[in-house]
N, CA, C and O of each residue as an XYZ file, in Angstrom:
592
protein
N       0.961     -1.237      0.013
C      -0.153      0.228      0.151
C       0.714      1.236     -0.007
O       1.803      1.142      0.560
N       0.476      2.157     -0.637
C       1.350      3.535     -0.946
C       0.818      4.619      0.106
O      -0.379      4.690      0.384
N       1.736      5.417      0.646
C       1.441      6.245      1.607
C       0.799      7.613      0.900
O       1.259      7.834     -0.221
N      -0.007      8.385      1.293
C      -0.371      9.385      0.438
C       0.389     10.311      0.411
O       0.023     11.223     -0.331
N       1.735     10.522      1.159
C       2.592     11.579      0.885
C       3.346     11.089     -0.062
O       3.823     12.091     -0.594
N       3.754     10.152     -0.610
C       4.892      9.323     -1.621
C       4.660     10.088     -2.881
O       3.611      9.844     -3.476
N       5.348     10.838     -3.303
C       5.121     11.399     -4.688
C       5.839     10.765     -6.128
O       5.770     10.985     -7.337
N       6.601      9.796     -5.158
C       7.273      8.849     -6.395
C       8.765      9.508     -7.027
O       9.346      9.270     -8.086
N       9.174     10.639     -5.640
C      10.471     11.378     -6.239
C      11.715     10.617     -5.250
O      11.244      9.780     -4.479
N      12.938     10.762     -5.187
C      13.719     10.378     -4.227
C      14.123     11.990     -3.637
O      14.666     12.852     -4.326
N      13.735     12.136     -2.277
C      14.330     13.111     -1.418
C      12.477     13.992     -1.785
O      11.558     13.808     -2.583
N      12.762     14.888     -0.705
C      11.605     15.685     -0.560
C      11.408     16.592     -1.705
O      12.449     17.014     -2.208
N      10.358     16.960     -2.195
C      10.131     17.978     -3.580
C       9.560     19.135     -2.689
O       9.843     20.305     -2.944
N       8.827     18.822     -1.738
C       8.398     20.235     -0.845
C       8.812     20.155      0.551
O       8.927     19.060      1.102
N       9.076     21.412      1.241
C      10.008     21.374      2.430
C       9.443     22.394      3.235
O       9.641     23.575      2.950
N       8.774     22.064      4.191
C       8.083     23.385      4.999
C       9.155     23.678      6.612
O       9.386     22.895      7.534
N       9.556     24.953      6.426
C      10.190     24.871      7.726
C       9.322     26.306      8.606
O       8.720     27.177      7.978
N       9.425     26.284     10.000
C       8.478     26.912     10.667
C       9.362     28.063     11.360
O       9.950     27.794     12.408
N       9.480     29.571     10.685
C       9.966     30.577     11.258
C       9.433     31.495     12.156
O       8.258     31.861     12.108
N      10.307     31.911     13.036
C       9.455     33.122     14.323
C      10.672     34.073     14.090
O      10.311     35.171     14.515
N      11.608     34.135     13.739
C      12.968     35.213     14.006
C      13.605     34.793     15.087
O      14.672     35.309     15.420
N      13.117     33.945     15.677
C      14.265     33.303     16.868
C      15.529     32.846     16.657
O      15.393     32.494     15.485
N      16.790     32.563     16.961
C      17.696     32.311     16.430
C      17.808     30.610     16.013
O      18.524     30.324     15.053
N      17.242     29.739     16.598
C      17.019     28.654     16.262
C      16.192     28.274     15.055
O      16.442     27.229     14.455
N      15.160     29.129     14.652
C      14.268     28.993     13.379
C      14.840     29.479     12.615
O      14.623     28.990     11.506
N      15.874     30.661     12.626
C      16.500     31.272     11.279
C      17.753     30.000     10.628
O      18.143     29.794      9.479
N      18.154     29.254     12.114
C      18.906     27.964     11.773
C      18.338     27.154     10.861
O      18.756     26.773      9.768
N      17.182     26.904     11.527
C      16.354     26.217     10.589
C      16.105     26.264      8.858
O      16.191     25.468      7.923
N      15.737     27.735      9.063
C      15.447     28.124      7.873
C      16.951     28.235      6.811
O      16.783     28.076      5.602
N      17.849     28.408      7.150
C      19.186     28.166      6.645
C      19.663     26.639      6.308
O      20.511     26.230      5.515
N      18.993     26.107      7.007
C      19.281     24.516      6.527
C      18.456     24.117      5.788
O      18.726     23.341      4.871
N      17.168     24.601      6.054
C      15.973     24.308      5.032
C      16.201     24.299      3.495
O      16.093     23.452      2.608
N      16.663     25.963      3.580
C      17.215     26.483      1.964
C      17.991     25.715      1.551
O      17.836     25.187      0.450
N      19.137     25.436      2.425
C      20.201     24.633      1.723
C      19.684     23.385      1.498
O      19.927     23.016      0.349
N      18.958     22.455      2.258
C      18.404     21.148      1.588
C      17.494     21.294      0.586
O      17.348     20.457     -0.305
N      16.643     22.683      0.707
C      15.659     22.600     -1.102
C      17.186     22.639     -1.778
O      17.538     21.507     -2.111
N      18.043     23.538     -2.020
C      18.585     23.752     -3.213
C      19.320     22.479     -3.201
O      19.285     22.216     -4.403
N      19.919     21.579     -2.686
C      20.519     20.810     -2.920
C      19.626     19.683     -3.501
O      20.015     18.959     -4.418
N      18.288     19.566     -2.860
C      17.354     18.281     -3.540
C      16.477     19.225     -4.812
O      15.756     18.483     -5.479
N      16.437     20.378     -5.146
C      15.891     20.464     -5.936
C      14.229     20.893     -5.573
O      13.223     20.958     -6.278
N      14.453     21.109     -4.327
C      12.879     21.004     -3.738
C      12.014     22.496     -3.670
O      12.707     23.512     -3.699
N      10.921     22.610     -3.605
C      10.215     24.048     -3.454
C      10.170     24.194     -1.902
O       9.645     23.310     -1.225
N      10.656     25.180     -1.400
C      10.767     25.642      0.087
C       9.434     26.536      0.413
O       9.029     27.494     -0.247
N       8.838     25.961      1.639
C       7.560     26.672      2.176
C       7.959     26.933      3.603
O       8.414     26.206      4.486
N       7.661     28.126      3.547
C       7.954     28.930      4.879
C       6.737     29.484      5.727
O       5.979     30.348      5.285
N       6.630     28.990      6.816
C       5.616     29.182      7.155
C       5.918     30.141      8.832
O       6.603     29.670      9.741
N       5.267     31.427      8.886
C       5.326     32.375     10.268
C       4.171     32.308     10.727
O       3.250     32.241      9.913
N       3.905     32.306     12.004
C       2.670     32.021     12.771
C       2.687     33.375     13.692
O       3.611     33.538     14.489
N       1.657     34.326     13.563
C       1.743     35.191     14.432
C       0.888     34.732     15.691
O       0.095     33.799     15.562
N       1.025     35.294     16.744
C       0.527     34.648     17.916
C       0.104     35.615     19.062
O       0.834     36.568     19.339
N      -0.895     35.423     19.640
C      -1.514     36.555     20.203
C      -1.785     36.102     21.813
O      -2.583     35.181     21.985
N      -1.154     36.713     22.980
C      -1.780     35.598     24.192
C      -3.160     36.253     24.236
O      -3.636     37.281     23.756
N      -3.688     35.098     25.118
C      -5.262     35.565     25.464
C      -5.611     36.879     26.029
O      -6.591     37.404     25.500
N      -4.941     37.647     27.144
C      -4.791     38.974     27.867
C      -4.336     39.782     26.707
O      -5.080     40.762     26.689
N      -3.739     39.837     26.022
C      -3.076     40.956     24.417
C      -4.424     40.949     23.743
O      -5.053     42.006     23.684
N      -5.004     39.645     23.140
C      -6.229     39.618     22.305
C      -7.548     40.192     22.962
O      -8.312     40.627     22.100
N      -8.067     40.322     24.370
C      -8.910     40.651     24.832
C      -8.960     42.407     25.116
O      -9.921     43.046     25.545
N      -7.457     42.981     24.685
C      -7.492     44.522     24.861
C      -7.715     44.837     23.644
O      -6.910     44.118     23.052
N      -8.360     45.530     22.733
C      -8.473     46.329     21.844
C      -6.982     47.160     21.506
O      -6.248     46.793     20.588
N      -6.721     48.130     22.245
C      -5.379     48.768     21.636
C      -4.180     48.044     21.923
O      -3.158     48.501     21.410
N      -4.073     47.003     22.637
C      -2.995     46.303     22.822
C      -2.996     45.057     21.492
O      -2.050     44.593     20.855
N      -4.032     44.862     21.438
C      -4.137     43.662     20.104
C      -3.764     44.320     18.932
O      -2.868     43.839     18.238
N      -4.550     45.757     18.493
C      -3.885     45.958     17.446
C      -2.106     46.304     17.144
O      -1.283     46.139     16.243
N      -2.166     46.820     18.385
C      -0.132     47.407     18.235
C       0.251     45.510     17.745
O       0.817     45.099     16.732
N      -0.306     44.746     18.881
C       0.470     43.050     18.929
C       0.352     42.923     17.158
O       1.371     42.650     16.523
N      -0.833     43.122     16.522
C      -1.210     42.399     14.905
C       0.143     43.361     14.122
O       1.116     43.017     13.450
N      -0.243     44.362     14.479
C       0.839     45.322     13.780
C       2.316     44.936     13.743
O       3.008     44.909     12.725
N       2.704     44.645     14.965
C       4.115     43.965     15.182
C       4.215     42.613     14.337
O       5.147     42.390     13.565
N       3.165     41.745     14.565
C       3.562     40.465     14.141
C       3.607     40.930     12.285
O       4.560     40.650     11.557
N       2.713     41.457     11.957
C       2.619     41.745     10.292
C       3.984     42.179      9.776
O       4.488     41.835      8.707
N       4.638     43.187     10.929
C       5.828     43.655     10.706
C       6.893     42.351     10.530
O       7.552     42.217      9.500
N       6.971     41.468     11.594
C       8.044     40.276     11.815
C       7.757     39.600     10.428
O       8.701     39.389      9.667
N       6.544     39.275     10.103
C       6.070     38.359      8.930
C       6.910     39.328      7.574
O       7.687     38.855      6.744
N       6.608     40.304      7.649
C       6.976     41.035      6.421
C       8.662     40.883      6.053
O       9.105     40.649      4.928
N       9.398     41.063      7.189
C      10.694     41.195      7.400
C      11.384     39.868      7.359
O      12.585     39.860      7.085
N      10.730     38.694      7.613
C      10.920     37.340      7.593
C      10.596     36.884      6.092
O      11.372     36.074      5.584
N       9.719     37.257      5.493
C       9.283     37.159      3.964
C      10.669     37.708      3.042
O      11.345     37.035      2.264
N      10.816     38.986      3.368
C      11.832     39.474      2.127
C      13.281     38.764      2.577
O      14.129     38.492      1.726
N      13.453     38.527      3.821
C      14.875     38.015      4.151
C      14.764     36.424      3.167
O      15.685     36.037      2.447
N      13.781     35.868      3.301
C      13.694     34.455      2.791
C      13.883     34.597      1.438
O      14.835     34.117      0.824
N      12.717     35.451      0.815
C      12.889     35.886     -0.598
C      14.737     36.194     -1.129
O      15.432     35.483     -1.855
N      14.982     37.084     -0.658
C      16.542     37.757     -1.143
C      17.387     35.974     -0.734
O      18.027     35.509     -1.677
N      17.361     35.404      0.135
C      18.429     34.092      0.024
C      17.659     33.035     -0.930
O      18.503     32.296     -1.438
N      16.548     32.760     -1.285
C      16.192     31.955     -2.054
C      16.204     32.352     -3.502
O      16.483     31.480     -4.325
N      15.893     33.737     -3.959
C      16.427     34.136     -5.370
C      17.969     34.191     -5.423
O      18.467     34.236     -6.548
N      18.889     34.194     -4.218
C      20.468     34.648     -4.515
C      20.795     32.946     -4.929
O      21.774     32.681     -5.626
N      19.763     31.733     -4.360
C      20.700     30.557     -4.109
C      19.655     29.284     -5.444
O      19.698     28.067     -5.625
N      18.719     30.596     -6.183
C      17.655     29.539     -7.084
C      17.158     28.820     -6.599
O      17.079     27.738     -7.180
N      16.540     28.954     -5.297
C      15.308     28.168     -4.704
C      14.304     28.654     -4.727
O      14.150     29.860     -4.537
N      13.082     27.593     -5.038
C      11.946     28.135     -5.218
C      10.971     28.422     -3.697
O      10.867     27.481     -2.910
N      10.444     29.467     -3.448
C      10.006     29.605     -2.059
C       8.421     30.006     -2.374
O       8.000     30.451     -3.442
N       7.714     29.758     -1.269
C       6.480     30.038     -1.013
C       6.713     30.490      0.818
O       7.367     29.811      1.610
N       5.907     31.930      1.182
C       5.656     32.360      2.320
C       4.276     32.323      2.519
O       3.469     32.761      1.698
N       3.935     31.731      3.761
C       2.877     31.722      4.091
C       2.835     32.127      5.668
O       3.459     31.544      6.554
N       1.915     33.321      5.849
C       1.887     33.997      7.037
C       0.380     33.323      7.633
O      -0.544     33.227      6.825
N       0.176     32.870      9.046
C      -1.019     32.717     10.062
C      -0.910     33.282     10.860
O       0.133     33.851     11.184
N      -2.136     33.317     11.542
C      -2.381     33.490     12.997
C      -2.736     32.707     13.476
O      -3.468     31.962     12.824
N      -2.472     32.392     14.812
C      -3.048     31.125     15.964
C      -2.089     30.391     16.380
O      -1.001     30.809     16.777
N      -2.548     28.897     16.290
C      -1.489     28.353     17.181
C      -0.466     27.469     16.485
O      -0.906     26.522     15.833
N       0.818     27.662     16.545
C       2.272     27.265     15.741
C       2.172     25.712     15.297
O       2.588     25.292     14.217
N       1.566     24.938     16.282
C       1.464     23.672     15.990
C       0.354     23.184     15.224
O       0.607     22.301     14.404
N      -0.840     23.594     15.335
C      -1.861     23.536     14.557
C      -2.000     23.886     13.076
O      -2.462     23.220     12.150
N      -1.357     25.387     13.113
C      -1.029     25.644     11.444
C      -0.143     25.152     10.949
O      -0.277     24.981      9.737
N       1.361     24.612     11.667
C       2.549     23.732     10.815
C       1.441     22.545     10.322
O       1.213     22.398      9.121
N       0.802     21.747     11.304
C      -0.002     20.386     10.818
C      -0.729     20.735      9.549
O      -0.638     20.138      8.476
N      -1.474     21.804      9.831
C      -2.613     22.427      8.932
C      -1.778     22.579      7.511
O      -2.083     21.903      6.528
N      -0.696     23.531      7.503
C      -0.042     23.463      6.162
C       0.703     22.145      5.498
O       0.599     21.648      4.377
N       1.395     21.828      6.504
C       2.014     20.296      5.912
C       1.110     19.510      5.252
O       1.549     18.825      4.328
N      -0.129     19.450      5.535
C      -1.026     18.651      4.949
C      -1.745     19.440      3.783
O      -2.004     18.880      2.718
N      -2.007     20.556      3.992
C      -2.806     21.387      2.484
C      -1.615     21.410      1.818
O      -1.871     20.798      0.782
N      -0.258     21.803      1.770
C       0.441     21.875      0.886
C       1.293     20.520      0.699
O       2.411     20.475      0.186
N       0.713     19.647      1.102
C       1.469     18.104      0.637
C       2.927     17.946      0.695
O       3.562     17.641     -0.315
N       3.553     18.163      1.968
C       4.937     18.445      2.089
C       5.609     17.271      2.171
O       4.968     16.443      2.818
N       6.421     16.963      1.857
C       7.763     15.566      2.127
C       8.491     15.733      3.499
O       9.160     14.800      3.944
N       8.374     16.841      4.132
C       9.631     16.908      4.984
C       9.490     18.455      5.832
O       9.321     19.490      5.189
N       9.554     18.452      6.875
C       9.038     19.369      8.058
C      10.460     20.166      8.575
O      11.253     19.235      8.713
N      10.942     21.022      8.815
C      12.226     21.717      9.324
C      12.018     22.400     10.495
O      11.771     23.566     10.187
N      11.991     22.239     11.826
C      11.799     23.197     12.656
C      13.001     23.511     13.502
O      13.826     22.601     13.579
N      13.329     24.911     14.321
C      14.232     24.950     15.485
C      13.769     24.392     16.721
O      12.631     24.444     17.188
N      14.872     23.809     17.226
C      14.794     23.451     18.889
C      14.306     24.392     19.881
O      14.864     25.436     19.545
N      13.773     24.583     20.650
C      13.225     25.268     21.757
C      14.314     25.561     22.246
O      15.175     24.741     21.929
N      14.818     26.694     23.138
C      15.874     26.979     24.006
C      14.962     27.624     25.491
O      15.334     28.339     26.422
N      13.830     27.071     25.210
C      13.277     27.586     26.972
C      13.570     26.180     27.853
O      13.196     25.035     27.599
N      14.072     26.493     28.558
C      14.253     25.185     29.734
C      13.192     24.333     30.421
O      13.213     23.201     30.905
N      12.323     25.206     30.304
C      10.345     24.547     30.229
C      10.296     23.512     29.510
O       9.606     22.563     29.883
N      10.778     23.476     28.712
C      10.129     22.638     27.207
C      10.941     21.529     27.309
O      10.593     20.585     26.598
N      11.939     21.367     27.998
C      12.657     19.906     28.361
C      11.805     19.277     28.920
O      11.803     18.065     28.703
N      10.912     19.765     29.712
C       9.803     18.812     30.800
C       8.784     19.042     30.191
O       8.524     18.040     29.526
N       7.911     19.957     30.014
C       6.635     19.781     29.253
C       6.770     19.264     27.910
O       6.074     18.305     27.576
N       7.578     19.786     27.108
C       7.603     19.243     25.689
C       7.504     20.502     24.687
O       6.832     21.398     25.197
N       7.858     20.731     23.746
C       8.174     21.679     22.790
C       7.465     21.351     21.450
O       7.057     20.260     21.052
N       7.428     22.349     20.962
C       6.760     22.513     19.345
C       7.524     21.286     18.604
O       6.985     20.328     18.050
N       8.551     21.484     18.698
C       9.422     20.332     17.682
C       9.307     18.739     18.307
O       9.167     17.748     17.589
N       9.393     18.711     19.753
C       9.001     17.109     20.264
C       7.812     16.933     19.857
O       7.734     15.866     19.248
N       6.593     17.629     19.924
C       5.074     17.345     19.721
C       5.227     17.079     17.855
O       4.737     15.978     17.605
N       5.696     17.696     16.702
C       5.822     17.309     15.905
C       6.202     16.177     15.715
O       5.419     15.330     15.285
N       7.609     15.868     16.013
C       8.100     14.568     16.015
C       7.409     13.101     16.113
O       7.461     12.077     15.432
N       6.613     13.577     17.509
C       5.698     12.682     18.394
C       4.622     12.104     17.053
O       4.679     11.048     16.424
N       3.628     13.301     16.932
C       2.436     13.178     16.291
C       2.839     13.303     14.619
O       1.953     12.816     13.916
N       3.776     13.752     14.000
C       3.892     13.953     12.670
C       3.847     12.669     11.269
O       4.281     11.517     11.276
N       3.263     13.314     10.351
C       2.962     12.153      9.164
C       4.403     12.166      8.416
O       4.586     11.163      7.727
N       5.440     13.095      8.421
C       6.165     13.224      7.379
C       7.735     13.403      8.486
O       7.764     13.650      9.691
N       8.576     13.236      7.796
C      10.381     13.408      8.467
C      10.019     14.490      9.229
O       9.065     15.138      8.798
N      10.625     14.921     10.437
C      10.712     15.917     10.723
C      12.222     16.237     11.453
O      12.769     15.488     12.262
N      12.729     17.470     10.989
C      14.121     17.927     11.129
C      14.078     18.658     11.983
O      13.550     19.713     11.632
N      14.506     18.630     13.394
C      15.154     19.662     14.420
C      16.250     20.084     14.396
O      17.114     19.207     14.391
N      16.688     21.366     14.374
C      17.821     21.848     14.107
C      18.116     22.496     15.356
O      17.200     23.247     15.692
N      19.285     22.455     16.326
C      19.456     22.977     17.384
C      19.598     24.570     17.120
O      19.783     25.339     18.064
Protein backbone atom coordinates (compact mmCIF):
# COMPACT_ATOMS: atom_id res chain seq x y z
CA UNK A 1 0.00 0.00 0.00
CA UNK A 2 1.37 3.43 -0.88
CA UNK A 3 1.46 6.37 1.49
CA UNK A 4 -0.61 9.45 0.58
CA UNK A 5 2.57 11.56 0.91
CA UNK A 6 4.79 9.50 -1.42
CA UNK A 7 5.12 11.38 -4.66
CA UNK A 8 7.45 8.92 -6.41
CA UNK A 9 10.63 10.99 -6.05
CA UNK A 10 13.95 10.54 -4.32
CA UNK A 11 14.09 13.06 -1.51
CA UNK A 12 11.60 15.74 -0.62
CA UNK A 13 9.96 17.83 -3.33
CA UNK A 14 8.36 20.27 -0.86
CA UNK A 15 9.99 21.26 2.43
CA UNK A 16 8.13 23.20 5.12
CA UNK A 17 10.13 25.27 7.59
CA UNK A 18 8.66 27.03 10.59
CA UNK A 19 10.13 30.48 11.21
CA UNK A 20 9.53 32.96 14.00
CA UNK A 21 12.65 35.13 13.94
CA UNK A 22 14.39 33.31 16.81
CA UNK A 23 17.99 32.17 16.42
CA UNK A 24 17.00 28.50 16.21
CA UNK A 25 14.27 29.13 13.64
CA UNK A 26 16.66 31.15 11.50
CA UNK A 27 19.19 28.29 11.64
CA UNK A 28 16.36 25.94 10.66
CA UNK A 29 15.49 28.24 7.74
CA UNK A 30 19.14 28.30 6.59
CA UNK A 31 19.29 24.51 6.80
CA UNK A 32 15.98 24.15 4.92
CA UNK A 33 17.08 26.56 2.16
CA UNK A 34 20.30 24.58 1.70
CA UNK A 35 18.41 21.29 1.69
CA UNK A 36 15.91 22.65 -0.85
CA UNK A 37 18.78 23.85 -3.06
CA UNK A 38 20.59 20.50 -2.94
CA UNK A 39 17.40 18.47 -3.52
CA UNK A 40 15.87 20.78 -6.12
CA UNK A 41 12.85 21.18 -3.80
CA UNK A 42 10.33 23.95 -3.28
CA UNK A 43 10.65 25.64 0.11
CA UNK A 44 7.56 26.66 2.04
CA UNK A 45 8.20 28.92 5.03
CA UNK A 46 5.50 29.38 7.64
CA UNK A 47 5.33 32.21 10.14
CA UNK A 48 2.56 32.04 12.73
CA UNK A 49 1.69 35.26 14.52
CA UNK A 50 0.54 34.46 18.00
CA UNK A 51 -1.39 36.64 20.43
CA UNK A 52 -1.81 35.77 24.08
CA UNK A 53 -5.35 35.66 25.46
CA UNK A 54 -4.79 38.80 27.53
CA UNK A 55 -3.37 40.74 24.60
CA UNK A 56 -6.19 39.67 22.31
CA UNK A 57 -8.82 40.78 24.84
CA UNK A 58 -7.59 44.39 24.93
CA UNK A 59 -8.39 46.21 21.67
CA UNK A 60 -5.56 48.77 21.74
CA UNK A 61 -2.97 46.18 22.73
CA UNK A 62 -4.26 43.67 20.18
CA UNK A 63 -3.99 46.18 17.33
CA UNK A 64 -0.38 47.01 18.25
CA UNK A 65 0.49 43.32 18.63
CA UNK A 66 -1.06 42.48 15.24
CA UNK A 67 0.90 45.30 13.63
CA UNK A 68 4.10 43.97 15.22
CA UNK A 69 3.48 40.41 13.98
CA UNK A 70 2.67 41.74 10.49
CA UNK A 71 5.96 43.63 10.53
CA UNK A 72 7.93 40.55 11.63
CA UNK A 73 6.24 38.49 8.90
CA UNK A 74 7.14 41.07 6.24
CA UNK A 75 10.79 41.15 7.36
CA UNK A 76 11.04 37.35 7.42
CA UNK A 77 9.40 37.08 4.00
CA UNK A 78 11.79 39.59 2.45
CA UNK A 79 14.84 37.96 4.03
CA UNK A 80 13.75 34.50 2.87
CA UNK A 81 12.95 35.71 -0.64
CA UNK A 82 16.36 37.37 -1.00
CA UNK A 83 18.21 34.24 0.17
CA UNK A 84 16.16 31.91 -2.03
CA UNK A 85 16.49 34.13 -5.09
CA UNK A 86 20.27 34.28 -4.62
CA UNK A 87 20.46 30.47 -4.36
CA UNK A 88 17.91 29.64 -7.06
CA UNK A 89 15.37 28.06 -4.70
CA UNK A 90 11.63 28.36 -5.34
CA UNK A 91 9.90 29.57 -2.20
CA UNK A 92 6.47 30.28 -0.83
CA UNK A 93 5.90 32.28 2.33
CA UNK A 94 2.77 31.58 4.36
CA UNK A 95 1.65 33.87 7.18
CA UNK A 96 -1.01 32.64 9.58
CA UNK A 97 -2.28 33.65 12.98
CA UNK A 98 -3.00 31.15 15.70
CA UNK A 99 -1.36 28.15 17.30
CA UNK A 100 2.02 27.30 15.71
CA UNK A 101 1.58 23.52 16.08
CA UNK A 102 -1.91 23.50 14.56
CA UNK A 103 -0.90 25.78 11.70
CA UNK A 104 2.26 23.76 10.91
CA UNK A 105 0.24 20.56 10.72
CA UNK A 106 -2.50 22.26 8.68
CA UNK A 107 -0.09 23.82 6.15
CA UNK A 108 1.94 20.59 5.89
CA UNK A 109 -1.22 18.66 5.04
CA UNK A 110 -2.69 21.24 2.71
CA UNK A 111 0.52 21.76 0.76
CA UNK A 112 1.42 18.06 0.83
CA UNK A 113 4.95 18.58 2.08
CA UNK A 114 7.45 15.75 2.23
CA UNK A 115 9.54 17.08 5.12
CA UNK A 116 9.27 19.58 7.99
CA UNK A 117 12.16 21.54 9.47
CA UNK A 118 11.88 23.45 12.76
CA UNK A 119 14.25 24.97 15.27
CA UNK A 120 14.62 23.39 18.68
CA UNK A 121 13.28 25.26 21.68
CA UNK A 122 15.76 27.06 23.86
CA UNK A 123 13.32 27.42 26.79
CA UNK A 124 14.26 25.33 29.82
CA UNK A 125 10.65 24.44 30.68
CA UNK A 126 10.14 22.81 27.30
CA UNK A 127 12.59 20.09 28.27
CA UNK A 128 10.05 18.99 30.90
CA UNK A 129 6.66 19.63 29.29
CA UNK A 130 7.58 19.32 25.62
CA UNK A 131 7.97 21.75 22.77
CA UNK A 132 6.59 22.34 19.31
CA UNK A 133 9.45 20.28 17.85
CA UNK A 134 8.84 17.39 20.25
CA UNK A 135 5.11 17.37 19.44
CA UNK A 136 5.82 17.36 15.71
CA UNK A 137 8.29 14.50 16.00
CA UNK A 138 5.83 12.52 18.10
CA UNK A 139 2.66 13.22 16.07
CA UNK A 140 3.76 14.02 12.52
CA UNK A 141 3.17 12.06 9.34
CA UNK A 142 6.33 13.35 7.65
CA UNK A 143 10.02 13.34 8.51
CA UNK A 144 10.79 16.15 10.94
CA UNK A 145 14.24 17.68 11.27
CA UNK A 146 14.91 19.65 14.43
CA UNK A 147 17.79 22.10 14.08
CA UNK A 148 19.49 23.11 17.35
